[in-house]
HTML snippet that shows the backbone in 3Dmol.js (N, CA, C, O; Angstrom):
<script src="https://3Dmol.org/build/3Dmol-min.js"></script>
<div id="view" style="width:600px;height:400px;position:relative"></div>
<script>
const pdb = `
ATOM      1  N   MET A   1      -4.751  68.933  52.012  1.00  0.00           N
ATOM      2  CA  MET A   1      -3.801  67.913  51.454  1.00  0.00           C
ATOM      3  C   MET A   1      -2.755  68.588  50.703  1.00  0.00           C
ATOM      4  O   MET A   1      -3.042  69.624  50.102  1.00  0.00           O
ATOM      5  N   PRO A   2      -1.483  68.083  50.665  1.00  0.00           N
ATOM      6  CA  PRO A   2      -0.457  68.758  49.951  1.00  0.00           C
ATOM      7  C   PRO A   2      -0.723  68.621  48.388  1.00  0.00           C
ATOM      8  O   PRO A   2      -1.389  67.692  47.931  1.00  0.00           O
ATOM      9  N   ILE A   3      -0.183  69.565  47.644  1.00  0.00           N
ATOM     10  CA  ILE A   3      -0.384  69.704  46.208  1.00  0.00           C
ATOM     11  C   ILE A   3       1.025  69.553  45.673  1.00  0.00           C
ATOM     12  O   ILE A   3       2.014  69.961  46.283  1.00  0.00           O
ATOM     13  N   TYR A   4       1.060  68.934  44.478  1.00  0.00           N
ATOM     14  CA  TYR A   4       2.298  68.559  43.714  1.00  0.00           C
ATOM     15  C   TYR A   4       2.010  69.073  42.264  1.00  0.00           C
ATOM     16  O   TYR A   4       0.863  69.064  41.816  1.00  0.00           O
ATOM     17  N   ILE A   5       3.112  69.534  41.522  1.00  0.00           N
ATOM     18  CA  ILE A   5       3.034  69.893  40.190  1.00  0.00           C
ATOM     19  C   ILE A   5       3.849  68.647  39.591  1.00  0.00           C
ATOM     20  O   ILE A   5       4.844  68.209  40.167  1.00  0.00           O
ATOM     21  N   LEU A   6       3.361  68.115  38.406  1.00  0.00           N
ATOM     22  CA  LEU A   6       3.886  67.172  37.627  1.00  0.00           C
ATOM     23  C   LEU A   6       4.201  67.743  36.259  1.00  0.00           C
ATOM     24  O   LEU A   6       3.262  68.077  35.537  1.00  0.00           O
ATOM     25  N   LEU A   7       5.418  67.874  35.862  1.00  0.00           N
ATOM     26  CA  LEU A   7       5.762  68.349  34.443  1.00  0.00           C
ATOM     27  C   LEU A   7       6.053  67.254  33.658  1.00  0.00           C
ATOM     28  O   LEU A   7       7.003  66.575  34.048  1.00  0.00           O
ATOM     29  N   THR A   8       5.427  66.866  32.551  1.00  0.00           N
ATOM     30  CA  THR A   8       5.584  65.638  31.878  1.00  0.00           C
ATOM     31  C   THR A   8       6.099  65.888  30.394  1.00  0.00           C
ATOM     32  O   THR A   8       5.518  66.714  29.690  1.00  0.00           O
ATOM     33  N   THR A   9       7.146  65.201  29.942  1.00  0.00           N
ATOM     34  CA  THR A   9       7.536  65.272  28.631  1.00  0.00           C
ATOM     35  C   THR A   9       7.221  63.670  28.106  1.00  0.00           C
ATOM     36  O   THR A   9       7.471  62.681  28.795  1.00  0.00           O
ATOM     37  N   LEU A  10       6.681  63.635  26.883  1.00  0.00           N
ATOM     38  CA  LEU A  10       6.344  62.412  26.211  1.00  0.00           C
ATOM     39  C   LEU A  10       7.702  61.824  25.582  1.00  0.00           C
ATOM     40  O   LEU A  10       8.503  62.572  25.022  1.00  0.00           O
ATOM     41  N   THR A  11       7.887  60.615  25.691  1.00  0.00           N
ATOM     42  CA  THR A  11       8.869  59.913  24.821  1.00  0.00           C
ATOM     43  C   THR A  11       8.344  59.559  23.562  1.00  0.00           C
ATOM     44  O   THR A  11       7.132  59.673  23.376  1.00  0.00           O
ATOM     45  N   ALA A  12       9.130  59.123  22.620  1.00  0.00           N
ATOM     46  CA  ALA A  12       8.592  58.631  21.433  1.00  0.00           C
ATOM     47  C   ALA A  12       7.518  57.639  21.506  1.00  0.00           C
ATOM     48  O   ALA A  12       6.549  57.661  20.747  1.00  0.00           O
ATOM     49  N   GLN A  13       7.698  56.765  22.431  1.00  0.00           N
ATOM     50  CA  GLN A  13       6.596  55.760  22.720  1.00  0.00           C
ATOM     51  C   GLN A  13       5.506  56.405  23.119  1.00  0.00           C
ATOM     52  O   GLN A  13       4.434  56.075  22.612  1.00  0.00           O
ATOM     53  N   GLY A  14       5.542  57.401  24.056  1.00  0.00           N
ATOM     54  CA  GLY A  14       4.318  58.188  24.471  1.00  0.00           C
ATOM     55  C   GLY A  14       3.589  58.844  23.501  1.00  0.00           C
ATOM     56  O   GLY A  14       2.359  58.832  23.540  1.00  0.00           O
ATOM     57  N   VAL A  15       4.356  59.556  22.424  1.00  0.00           N
ATOM     58  CA  VAL A  15       3.711  60.161  21.318  1.00  0.00           C
ATOM     59  C   VAL A  15       2.988  59.101  20.515  1.00  0.00           C
ATOM     60  O   VAL A  15       1.866  59.356  20.076  1.00  0.00           O
ATOM     61  N   GLN A  16       3.545  57.954  20.302  1.00  0.00           N
ATOM     62  CA  GLN A  16       2.854  56.988  19.543  1.00  0.00           C
ATOM     63  C   GLN A  16       1.522  56.489  20.133  1.00  0.00           C
ATOM     64  O   GLN A  16       0.516  56.303  19.448  1.00  0.00           O
ATOM     65  N   THR A  17       1.605  56.273  21.560  1.00  0.00           N
ATOM     66  CA  THR A  17       0.486  55.844  22.283  1.00  0.00           C
ATOM     67  C   THR A  17      -0.584  57.018  22.259  1.00  0.00           C
ATOM     68  O   THR A  17      -1.781  56.731  22.214  1.00  0.00           O
ATOM     69  N   LEU A  18      -0.176  58.284  22.287  1.00  0.00           N
ATOM     70  CA  LEU A  18      -1.188  59.314  22.364  1.00  0.00           C
ATOM     71  C   LEU A  18      -1.861  59.527  20.938  1.00  0.00           C
ATOM     72  O   LEU A  18      -3.003  59.967  20.810  1.00  0.00           O
ATOM     73  N   ARG A  19      -1.078  59.188  19.939  1.00  0.00           N
ATOM     74  CA  ARG A  19      -1.716  59.325  18.540  1.00  0.00           C
ATOM     75  C   ARG A  19      -2.626  58.267  18.299  1.00  0.00           C
ATOM     76  O   ARG A  19      -3.611  58.398  17.573  1.00  0.00           O
ATOM     77  N   SER A  20      -2.263  57.025  18.999  1.00  0.00           N
ATOM     78  CA  SER A  20      -3.324  55.767  18.550  1.00  0.00           C
ATOM     79  C   SER A  20      -4.399  55.826  19.538  1.00  0.00           C
ATOM     80  O   SER A  20      -5.466  55.294  19.232  1.00  0.00           O
ATOM     81  N   ASN A  21      -4.269  56.449  20.789  1.00  0.00           N
ATOM     82  CA  ASN A  21      -5.441  56.360  21.714  1.00  0.00           C
ATOM     83  C   ASN A  21      -5.479  57.684  22.592  1.00  0.00           C
ATOM     84  O   ASN A  21      -5.155  57.686  23.779  1.00  0.00           O
ATOM     85  N   PRO A  22      -5.848  58.659  21.992  1.00  0.00           N
ATOM     86  CA  PRO A  22      -5.807  60.000  22.672  1.00  0.00           C
ATOM     87  C   PRO A  22      -6.602  59.981  24.137  1.00  0.00           C
ATOM     88  O   PRO A  22      -6.313  60.759  25.046  1.00  0.00           O
ATOM     89  N   GLU A  23      -7.617  59.002  24.219  1.00  0.00           N
ATOM     90  CA  GLU A  23      -8.229  58.950  25.573  1.00  0.00           C
ATOM     91  C   GLU A  23      -7.332  58.470  26.648  1.00  0.00           C
ATOM     92  O   GLU A  23      -7.623  58.647  27.831  1.00  0.00           O
ATOM     93  N   ARG A  24      -6.216  57.849  26.261  1.00  0.00           N
ATOM     94  CA  ARG A  24      -5.369  57.372  27.323  1.00  0.00           C
ATOM     95  C   ARG A  24      -4.950  58.524  28.281  1.00  0.00           C
ATOM     96  O   ARG A  24      -4.640  58.220  29.433  1.00  0.00           O
ATOM     97  N   LEU A  25      -4.924  59.575  27.962  1.00  0.00           N
ATOM     98  CA  LEU A  25      -4.712  60.759  28.868  1.00  0.00           C
ATOM     99  C   LEU A  25      -5.616  60.738  30.024  1.00  0.00           C
ATOM    100  O   LEU A  25      -5.189  60.886  31.169  1.00  0.00           O
ATOM    101  N   ARG A  26      -6.930  60.547  29.734  1.00  0.00           N
ATOM    102  CA  ARG A  26      -7.947  60.508  30.907  1.00  0.00           C
ATOM    103  C   ARG A  26      -7.773  59.091  31.625  1.00  0.00           C
ATOM    104  O   ARG A  26      -8.086  59.024  32.813  1.00  0.00           O
ATOM    105  N   GLN A  27      -7.338  58.065  31.034  1.00  0.00           N
ATOM    106  CA  GLN A  27      -7.164  56.861  31.747  1.00  0.00           C
ATOM    107  C   GLN A  27      -6.055  56.895  32.737  1.00  0.00           C
ATOM    108  O   GLN A  27      -6.107  56.328  33.828  1.00  0.00           O
ATOM    109  N   VAL A  28      -4.995  57.628  32.276  1.00  0.00           N
ATOM    110  CA  VAL A  28      -3.893  57.970  33.369  1.00  0.00           C
ATOM    111  C   VAL A  28      -4.349  58.540  34.669  1.00  0.00           C
ATOM    112  O   VAL A  28      -3.930  58.165  35.764  1.00  0.00           O
ATOM    113  N   ASN A  29      -5.348  59.590  34.445  1.00  0.00           N
ATOM    114  CA  ASN A  29      -5.980  60.185  35.716  1.00  0.00           C
ATOM    115  C   ASN A  29      -6.501  59.100  36.699  1.00  0.00           C
ATOM    116  O   ASN A  29      -6.279  59.149  37.909  1.00  0.00           O
ATOM    117  N   ALA A  30      -7.196  58.134  36.099  1.00  0.00           N
ATOM    118  CA  ALA A  30      -7.752  57.155  36.813  1.00  0.00           C
ATOM    119  C   ALA A  30      -6.610  56.283  37.529  1.00  0.00           C
ATOM    120  O   ALA A  30      -6.700  55.879  38.688  1.00  0.00           O
ATOM    121  N   ASP A  31      -5.602  56.069  36.736  1.00  0.00           N
ATOM    122  CA  ASP A  31      -4.397  55.239  37.237  1.00  0.00           C
ATOM    123  C   ASP A  31      -3.738  56.043  38.427  1.00  0.00           C
ATOM    124  O   ASP A  31      -3.263  55.422  39.378  1.00  0.00           O
ATOM    125  N   VAL A  32      -3.712  57.241  38.384  1.00  0.00           N
ATOM    126  CA  VAL A  32      -3.167  58.170  39.518  1.00  0.00           C
ATOM    127  C   VAL A  32      -4.018  58.048  40.704  1.00  0.00           C
ATOM    128  O   VAL A  32      -3.508  58.035  41.824  1.00  0.00           O
ATOM    129  N   GLU A  33      -5.397  57.949  40.516  1.00  0.00           N
ATOM    130  CA  GLU A  33      -6.272  57.658  41.639  1.00  0.00           C
ATOM    131  C   GLU A  33      -6.177  56.444  42.272  1.00  0.00           C
ATOM    132  O   GLU A  33      -6.408  56.353  43.478  1.00  0.00           O
ATOM    133  N   GLU A  34      -5.837  55.414  41.541  1.00  0.00           N
ATOM    134  CA  GLU A  34      -5.687  54.037  42.025  1.00  0.00           C
ATOM    135  C   GLU A  34      -4.491  54.084  42.928  1.00  0.00           C
ATOM    136  O   GLU A  34      -4.433  53.327  43.897  1.00  0.00           O
ATOM    137  N   LEU A  35      -3.493  54.973  42.645  1.00  0.00           N
ATOM    138  CA  LEU A  35      -2.164  54.948  43.409  1.00  0.00           C
ATOM    139  C   LEU A  35      -2.431  55.902  44.589  1.00  0.00           C
ATOM    140  O   LEU A  35      -1.489  56.078  45.361  1.00  0.00           O
ATOM    141  N   GLY A  36      -3.461  56.466  44.804  1.00  0.00           N
ATOM    142  CA  GLY A  36      -3.810  57.293  46.103  1.00  0.00           C
ATOM    143  C   GLY A  36      -3.644  58.739  45.965  1.00  0.00           C
ATOM    144  O   GLY A  36      -3.526  59.416  46.986  1.00  0.00           O
ATOM    145  N   ALA A  37      -3.622  59.316  44.739  1.00  0.00           N
ATOM    146  CA  ALA A  37      -3.567  60.609  44.502  1.00  0.00           C
ATOM    147  C   ALA A  37      -4.787  61.145  43.563  1.00  0.00           C
ATOM    148  O   ALA A  37      -5.560  60.351  43.026  1.00  0.00           O
ATOM    149  N   LYS A  38      -4.888  62.443  43.421  1.00  0.00           N
ATOM    150  CA  LYS A  38      -5.968  62.772  42.574  1.00  0.00           C
ATOM    151  C   LYS A  38      -5.459  64.004  41.672  1.00  0.00           C
ATOM    152  O   LYS A  38      -4.845  64.954  42.156  1.00  0.00           O
ATOM    153  N   VAL A  39      -5.766  63.891  40.376  1.00  0.00           N
ATOM    154  CA  VAL A  39      -5.424  65.045  39.376  1.00  0.00           C
ATOM    155  C   VAL A  39      -6.486  66.101  39.619  1.00  0.00           C
ATOM    156  O   VAL A  39      -7.673  65.845  39.417  1.00  0.00           O
ATOM    157  N   LEU A  40      -6.064  67.310  40.058  1.00  0.00           N
ATOM    158  CA  LEU A  40      -6.965  68.410  40.111  1.00  0.00           C
ATOM    159  C   LEU A  40      -7.137  69.208  38.797  1.00  0.00           C
ATOM    160  O   LEU A  40      -8.222  69.644  38.414  1.00  0.00           O
ATOM    161  N   HIS A  41      -5.991  69.353  38.157  1.00  0.00           N
ATOM    162  CA  HIS A  41      -5.902  70.192  36.877  1.00  0.00           C
ATOM    163  C   HIS A  41      -4.992  69.545  36.000  1.00  0.00           C
ATOM    164  O   HIS A  41      -4.050  68.915  36.481  1.00  0.00           O
ATOM    165  N   GLN A  42      -5.157  69.625  34.772  1.00  0.00           N
ATOM    166  CA  GLN A  42      -4.476  69.102  33.656  1.00  0.00           C
ATOM    167  C   GLN A  42      -4.391  69.993  32.519  1.00  0.00           C
ATOM    168  O   GLN A  42      -5.421  70.477  32.050  1.00  0.00           O
ATOM    169  N   TRP A  43      -3.105  70.282  31.976  1.00  0.00           N
ATOM    170  CA  TRP A  43      -3.128  71.202  30.780  1.00  0.00           C
ATOM    171  C   TRP A  43      -2.052  70.584  29.821  1.00  0.00           C
ATOM    172  O   TRP A  43      -1.024  70.063  30.254  1.00  0.00           O
ATOM    173  N   ALA A  44      -2.320  70.666  28.658  1.00  0.00           N
ATOM    174  CA  ALA A  44      -1.402  70.294  27.519  1.00  0.00           C
ATOM    175  C   ALA A  44      -0.538  71.699  27.326  1.00  0.00           C
ATOM    176  O   ALA A  44      -1.120  72.782  27.259  1.00  0.00           O
ATOM    177  N   THR A  45       0.712  71.597  27.254  1.00  0.00           N
ATOM    178  CA  THR A  45       1.430  72.894  27.065  1.00  0.00           C
ATOM    179  C   THR A  45       2.446  72.742  25.841  1.00  0.00           C
ATOM    180  O   THR A  45       2.717  71.649  25.344  1.00  0.00           O
ATOM    181  N   LEU A  46       2.957  73.913  25.428  1.00  0.00           N
ATOM    182  CA  LEU A  46       3.797  74.061  24.295  1.00  0.00           C
ATOM    183  C   LEU A  46       5.154  74.486  24.900  1.00  0.00           C
ATOM    184  O   LEU A  46       5.148  75.371  25.755  1.00  0.00           O
ATOM    185  N   GLY A  47       6.309  73.922  24.519  1.00  0.00           N
ATOM    186  CA  GLY A  47       7.567  74.252  25.082  1.00  0.00           C
ATOM    187  C   GLY A  47       8.274  72.961  25.582  1.00  0.00           C
ATOM    188  O   GLY A  47       8.038  71.886  25.031  1.00  0.00           O
ATOM    189  N   PRO A  48       9.023  73.050  26.485  1.00  0.00           N
ATOM    190  CA  PRO A  48       9.937  71.876  26.962  1.00  0.00           C
ATOM    191  C   PRO A  48       9.154  70.764  27.613  1.00  0.00           C
ATOM    192  O   PRO A  48       9.593  69.619  27.720  1.00  0.00           O
ATOM    193  N   PHE A  49       7.838  71.204  28.089  1.00  0.00           N
ATOM    194  CA  PHE A  49       7.025  69.931  28.647  1.00  0.00           C
ATOM    195  C   PHE A  49       5.754  69.969  27.884  1.00  0.00           C
ATOM    196  O   PHE A  49       5.232  70.995  27.448  1.00  0.00           O
ATOM    197  N   ASP A  50       5.278  68.699  27.754  1.00  0.00           N
ATOM    198  CA  ASP A  50       4.113  68.416  27.019  1.00  0.00           C
ATOM    199  C   ASP A  50       2.795  68.670  27.851  1.00  0.00           C
ATOM    200  O   ASP A  50       1.812  69.201  27.336  1.00  0.00           O
ATOM    201  N   PHE A  51       2.834  68.246  29.215  1.00  0.00           N
ATOM    202  CA  PHE A  51       1.758  68.352  30.090  1.00  0.00           C
ATOM    203  C   PHE A  51       2.151  69.055  31.412  1.00  0.00           C
ATOM    204  O   PHE A  51       3.282  68.957  31.888  1.00  0.00           O
ATOM    205  N   LEU A  52       1.184  69.747  31.958  1.00  0.00           N
ATOM    206  CA  LEU A  52       1.326  70.135  33.338  1.00  0.00           C
ATOM    207  C   LEU A  52       0.229  69.585  34.226  1.00  0.00           C
ATOM    208  O   LEU A  52      -0.919  69.850  33.871  1.00  0.00           O
ATOM    209  N   ASN A  53       0.375  68.950  35.190  1.00  0.00           N
ATOM    210  CA  ASN A  53      -0.583  68.384  36.027  1.00  0.00           C
ATOM    211  C   ASN A  53      -0.505  68.878  37.432  1.00  0.00           C
ATOM    212  O   ASN A  53       0.598  68.857  37.978  1.00  0.00           O
ATOM    213  N   VAL A  54      -1.622  69.354  38.130  1.00  0.00           N
ATOM    214  CA  VAL A  54      -1.558  69.700  39.505  1.00  0.00           C
ATOM    215  C   VAL A  54      -2.402  68.533  40.242  1.00  0.00           C
ATOM    216  O   VAL A  54      -3.590  68.296  40.025  1.00  0.00           O
ATOM    217  N   VAL A  55      -1.563  67.844  41.160  1.00  0.00           N
ATOM    218  CA  VAL A  55      -2.090  66.619  41.689  1.00  0.00           C
ATOM    219  C   VAL A  55      -1.997  66.891  43.312  1.00  0.00           C
ATOM    220  O   VAL A  55      -1.129  67.534  43.901  1.00  0.00           O
ATOM    221  N   GLU A  56      -3.110  66.234  43.848  1.00  0.00           N
ATOM    222  CA  GLU A  56      -3.130  66.371  45.349  1.00  0.00           C
ATOM    223  C   GLU A  56      -2.908  64.858  45.720  1.00  0.00           C
ATOM    224  O   GLU A  56      -3.427  63.944  45.080  1.00  0.00           O
ATOM    225  N   ALA A  57      -2.094  64.675  46.806  1.00  0.00           N
ATOM    226  CA  ALA A  57      -1.624  63.533  47.354  1.00  0.00           C
ATOM    227  C   ALA A  57      -1.442  63.721  48.900  1.00  0.00           C
ATOM    228  O   ALA A  57      -1.087  64.788  49.400  1.00  0.00           O
ATOM    229  N   PRO A  58      -1.720  62.579  49.610  1.00  0.00           N
ATOM    230  CA  PRO A  58      -1.471  62.766  51.021  1.00  0.00           C
ATOM    231  C   PRO A  58      -0.269  62.984  51.660  1.00  0.00           C
ATOM    232  O   PRO A  58      -0.153  63.488  52.777  1.00  0.00           O
ATOM    233  N   ASP A  59       0.853  62.506  50.768  1.00  0.00           N
ATOM    234  CA  ASP A  59       2.059  62.693  51.280  1.00  0.00           C
ATOM    235  C   ASP A  59       3.213  62.519  50.213  1.00  0.00           C
ATOM    236  O   ASP A  59       2.900  62.112  49.094  1.00  0.00           O
ATOM    237  N   GLU A  60       4.506  62.800  50.500  1.00  0.00           N
ATOM    238  CA  GLU A  60       5.562  62.569  49.600  1.00  0.00           C
ATOM    239  C   GLU A  60       5.719  61.116  49.045  1.00  0.00           C
ATOM    240  O   GLU A  60       6.023  60.831  47.886  1.00  0.00           O
ATOM    241  N   THR A  61       5.466  60.267  50.041  1.00  0.00           N
ATOM    242  CA  THR A  61       5.549  58.814  49.630  1.00  0.00           C
ATOM    243  C   THR A  61       4.617  58.458  48.550  1.00  0.00           C
ATOM    244  O   THR A  61       5.012  57.775  47.605  1.00  0.00           O
ATOM    245  N   THR A  62       3.334  58.904  48.633  1.00  0.00           N
ATOM    246  CA  THR A  62       2.399  58.735  47.626  1.00  0.00           C
ATOM    247  C   THR A  62       2.778  59.278  46.312  1.00  0.00           C
ATOM    248  O   THR A  62       2.660  58.581  45.305  1.00  0.00           O
ATOM    249  N   ILE A  63       3.250  60.540  46.262  1.00  0.00           N
ATOM    250  CA  ILE A  63       3.414  61.123  44.939  1.00  0.00           C
ATOM    251  C   ILE A  63       4.727  60.603  44.464  1.00  0.00           C
ATOM    252  O   ILE A  63       4.932  60.648  43.251  1.00  0.00           O
ATOM    253  N   ALA A  64       5.648  60.115  45.253  1.00  0.00           N
ATOM    254  CA  ALA A  64       6.804  59.412  44.730  1.00  0.00           C
ATOM    255  C   ALA A  64       6.385  58.072  44.086  1.00  0.00           C
ATOM    256  O   ALA A  64       6.990  57.676  43.090  1.00  0.00           O
ATOM    257  N   LYS A  65       5.392  57.378  44.609  1.00  0.00           N
ATOM    258  CA  LYS A  65       4.973  56.155  44.056  1.00  0.00           C
ATOM    259  C   LYS A  65       4.282  56.401  42.665  1.00  0.00           C
ATOM    260  O   LYS A  65       4.415  55.627  41.717  1.00  0.00           O
ATOM    261  N   VAL A  66       3.551  57.525  42.635  1.00  0.00           N
ATOM    262  CA  VAL A  66       2.850  57.905  41.345  1.00  0.00           C
ATOM    263  C   VAL A  66       4.013  58.283  40.245  1.00  0.00           C
ATOM    264  O   VAL A  66       4.002  57.838  39.097  1.00  0.00           O
ATOM    265  N   SER A  67       4.847  59.020  40.678  1.00  0.00           N
ATOM    266  CA  SER A  67       5.950  59.564  39.653  1.00  0.00           C
ATOM    267  C   SER A  67       6.732  58.279  39.094  1.00  0.00           C
ATOM    268  O   SER A  67       7.011  58.170  37.900  1.00  0.00           O
ATOM    269  N   ILE A  68       7.076  57.276  40.097  1.00  0.00           N
ATOM    270  CA  ILE A  68       7.852  56.165  39.577  1.00  0.00           C
ATOM    271  C   ILE A  68       6.922  55.347  38.735  1.00  0.00           C
ATOM    272  O   ILE A  68       7.301  54.993  37.618  1.00  0.00           O
ATOM    273  N   ALA A  69       5.743  55.020  39.176  1.00  0.00           N
ATOM    274  CA  ALA A  69       4.781  54.242  38.365  1.00  0.00           C
ATOM    275  C   ALA A  69       4.573  54.786  37.033  1.00  0.00           C
ATOM    276  O   ALA A  69       4.666  54.035  36.063  1.00  0.00           O
ATOM    277  N   LEU A  70       4.323  55.913  36.904  1.00  0.00           N
ATOM    278  CA  LEU A  70       3.995  56.557  35.557  1.00  0.00           C
ATOM    279  C   LEU A  70       5.448  56.583  34.829  1.00  0.00           C
ATOM    280  O   LEU A  70       5.470  56.280  33.636  1.00  0.00           O
ATOM    281  N   GLY A  71       6.470  56.871  35.375  1.00  0.00           N
ATOM    282  CA  GLY A  71       7.710  57.054  34.605  1.00  0.00           C
ATOM    283  C   GLY A  71       8.194  55.696  34.089  1.00  0.00           C
ATOM    284  O   GLY A  71       8.790  55.585  33.017  1.00  0.00           O
ATOM    285  N   ALA A  72       7.888  54.590  34.962  1.00  0.00           N
ATOM    286  CA  ALA A  72       8.281  53.301  34.651  1.00  0.00           C
ATOM    287  C   ALA A  72       7.680  52.667  33.348  1.00  0.00           C
ATOM    288  O   ALA A  72       8.245  51.731  32.783  1.00  0.00           O
ATOM    289  N   ARG A  73       6.630  53.162  32.941  1.00  0.00           N
ATOM    290  CA  ARG A  73       5.859  52.789  31.697  1.00  0.00           C
ATOM    291  C   ARG A  73       6.643  53.115  30.505  1.00  0.00           C
ATOM    292  O   ARG A  73       6.374  52.549  29.445  1.00  0.00           O
ATOM    293  N   GLY A  74       7.608  53.996  30.580  1.00  0.00           N
ATOM    294  CA  GLY A  74       8.353  54.331  29.497  1.00  0.00           C
ATOM    295  C   GLY A  74       7.834  55.374  28.379  1.00  0.00           C
ATOM    296  O   GLY A  74       8.480  55.706  27.385  1.00  0.00           O
ATOM    297  N   SER A  75       6.655  55.789  28.698  1.00  0.00           N
ATOM    298  CA  SER A  75       6.091  56.630  27.744  1.00  0.00           C
ATOM    299  C   SER A  75       6.249  58.247  28.040  1.00  0.00           C
ATOM    300  O   SER A  75       5.958  59.127  27.230  1.00  0.00           O
ATOM    301  N   ALA A  76       6.732  58.441  29.270  1.00  0.00           N
ATOM    302  CA  ALA A  76       6.933  59.846  29.716  1.00  0.00           C
ATOM    303  C   ALA A  76       7.952  59.994  30.688  1.00  0.00           C
ATOM    304  O   ALA A  76       8.166  59.111  31.518  1.00  0.00           O
ATOM    305  N   LYS A  77       8.679  61.189  30.635  1.00  0.00           N
ATOM    306  CA  LYS A  77       9.553  61.596  31.655  1.00  0.00           C
ATOM    307  C   LYS A  77       8.914  62.626  32.656  1.00  0.00           C
ATOM    308  O   LYS A  77       8.259  63.565  32.203  1.00  0.00           O
ATOM    309  N   LEU A  78       9.071  62.485  33.857  1.00  0.00           N
ATOM    310  CA  LEU A  78       8.459  63.432  34.707  1.00  0.00           C
ATOM    311  C   LEU A  78       9.307  64.051  35.795  1.00  0.00           C
ATOM    312  O   LEU A  78      10.221  63.451  36.362  1.00  0.00           O
ATOM    313  N   GLN A  79       8.919  65.364  36.060  1.00  0.00           N
ATOM    314  CA  GLN A  79       9.476  66.125  37.064  1.00  0.00           C
ATOM    315  C   GLN A  79       8.477  66.563  38.008  1.00  0.00           C
ATOM    316  O   GLN A  79       7.529  67.261  37.648  1.00  0.00           O
ATOM    317  N   THR A  80       8.674  66.122  39.395  1.00  0.00           N
ATOM    318  CA  THR A  80       7.512  66.446  40.346  1.00  0.00           C
ATOM    319  C   THR A  80       8.199  67.478  41.341  1.00  0.00           C
ATOM    320  O   THR A  80       9.344  67.415  41.788  1.00  0.00           O
ATOM    321  N   MET A  81       7.213  68.457  41.585  1.00  0.00           N
ATOM    322  CA  MET A  81       7.541  69.472  42.665  1.00  0.00           C
ATOM    323  C   MET A  81       6.546  69.706  43.647  1.00  0.00           C
ATOM    324  O   MET A  81       5.361  69.761  43.318  1.00  0.00           O
ATOM    325  N   THR A  82       6.919  69.852  44.842  1.00  0.00           N
ATOM    326  CA  THR A  82       5.918  70.326  45.829  1.00  0.00           C
ATOM    327  C   THR A  82       5.462  71.737  45.652  1.00  0.00           C
ATOM    328  O   THR A  82       6.266  72.629  45.380  1.00  0.00           O
ATOM    329  N   ALA A  83       4.139  71.960  45.807  1.00  0.00           N
ATOM    330  CA  ALA A  83       3.609  73.345  45.628  1.00  0.00           C
ATOM    331  C   ALA A  83       2.989  73.768  46.928  1.00  0.00           C
ATOM    332  O   ALA A  83       2.392  72.938  47.614  1.00  0.00           O
ATOM    333  N   MET A  84       3.113  75.128  47.328  1.00  0.00           N
ATOM    334  CA  MET A  84       2.397  75.625  48.410  1.00  0.00           C
ATOM    335  C   MET A  84       1.704  76.972  48.130  1.00  0.00           C
ATOM    336  O   MET A  84       2.142  77.809  47.341  1.00  0.00           O
ATOM    337  N   SER A  85       0.672  77.085  48.795  1.00  0.00           N
ATOM    338  CA  SER A  85      -0.177  78.264  48.517  1.00  0.00           C
ATOM    339  C   SER A  85       0.650  79.477  48.886  1.00  0.00           C
ATOM    340  O   SER A  85       1.591  79.445  49.679  1.00  0.00           O
ATOM    341  N   ILE A  86       0.189  80.628  48.195  1.00  0.00           N
ATOM    342  CA  ILE A  86       0.946  81.864  48.538  1.00  0.00           C
ATOM    343  C   ILE A  86       0.763  82.218  50.123  1.00  0.00           C
ATOM    344  O   ILE A  86       1.675  82.764  50.743  1.00  0.00           O
ATOM    345  N   ASP A  87      -0.372  81.897  50.682  1.00  0.00           N
ATOM    346  CA  ASP A  87      -0.737  82.316  52.093  1.00  0.00           C
ATOM    347  C   ASP A  87       0.267  81.418  52.910  1.00  0.00           C
ATOM    348  O   ASP A  87       0.837  81.957  53.858  1.00  0.00           O
ATOM    349  N   ASP A  88       0.528  80.132  52.637  1.00  0.00           N
ATOM    350  CA  ASP A  88       1.315  79.305  53.446  1.00  0.00           C
ATOM    351  C   ASP A  88       2.678  79.752  53.244  1.00  0.00           C
ATOM    352  O   ASP A  88       3.454  79.622  54.191  1.00  0.00           O
ATOM    353  N   PHE A  89       3.122  80.293  52.083  1.00  0.00           N
ATOM    354  CA  PHE A  89       4.460  80.708  51.798  1.00  0.00           C
ATOM    355  C   PHE A  89       4.784  82.032  52.610  1.00  0.00           C
ATOM    356  O   PHE A  89       5.836  82.199  53.227  1.00  0.00           O
ATOM    357  N   LEU A  90       3.881  82.833  52.542  1.00  0.00           N
ATOM    358  CA  LEU A  90       4.050  84.139  53.311  1.00  0.00           C
ATOM    359  C   LEU A  90       4.026  83.857  54.736  1.00  0.00           C
ATOM    360  O   LEU A  90       4.798  84.494  55.452  1.00  0.00           O
ATOM    361  N   ALA A  91       3.237  82.980  55.258  1.00  0.00           N
ATOM    362  CA  ALA A  91       3.245  82.655  56.662  1.00  0.00           C
ATOM    363  C   ALA A  91       4.698  81.986  57.077  1.00  0.00           C
ATOM    364  O   ALA A  91       5.263  82.244  58.139  1.00  0.00           O
ATOM    365  N   ALA A  92       5.153  81.188  56.188  1.00  0.00           N
ATOM    366  CA  ALA A  92       6.569  80.712  56.462  1.00  0.00           C
ATOM    367  C   ALA A  92       7.603  81.837  56.587  1.00  0.00           C
ATOM    368  O   ALA A  92       8.630  81.661  57.243  1.00  0.00           O
ATOM    369  N   LEU A  93       7.349  82.945  55.989  1.00  0.00           N
ATOM    370  CA  LEU A  93       8.320  84.007  55.997  1.00  0.00           C
ATOM    371  C   LEU A  93       8.334  84.848  57.324  1.00  0.00           C
ATOM    372  O   LEU A  93       9.324  85.442  57.752  1.00  0.00           O
ATOM    373  N   GLU A  94       7.049  84.812  57.938  1.00  0.00           N
ATOM    374  CA  GLU A  94       6.880  85.427  59.188  1.00  0.00           C
ATOM    375  C   GLU A  94       7.670  84.747  60.313  1.00  0.00           C
ATOM    376  O   GLU A  94       7.444  83.567  60.581  1.00  0.00           O
ATOM    377  N   VAL A  95       8.580  85.451  60.971  1.00  0.00           N
ATOM    378  CA  VAL A  95       9.442  84.741  61.967  1.00  0.00           C
ATOM    379  C   VAL A  95       9.151  85.482  63.340  1.00  0.00           C
ATOM    380  O   VAL A  95       9.721  85.121  64.370  1.00  0.00           O
TER     381      VAL A  95
END
`;
const viewer = $3Dmol.createViewer("view");
viewer.addModel(pdb, "pdb");
viewer.setStyle({}, {cartoon: {color: "spectrum"}});
viewer.zoomTo();
viewer.render();
</script>
């Protein structure tokens, strides 16, 4: 199944939500599953992004739905990228 990287930056609203309800982070993972994807890994990060999530989704349409649904809440800004394994990447280079 395709893998996607979601880089998330909290908005001021997102910071307030996190401070008042830290468990909301885990609830978002359940929301992602309801949208047809699955969070495989999740890290809090320091720097320009607050969180890095590795998400499995059946296709680009599903991950687009996830990104739009999460972003529409107003608590975070997301950047979504397709990821491929090194083996798949190297195989693509073989012509």
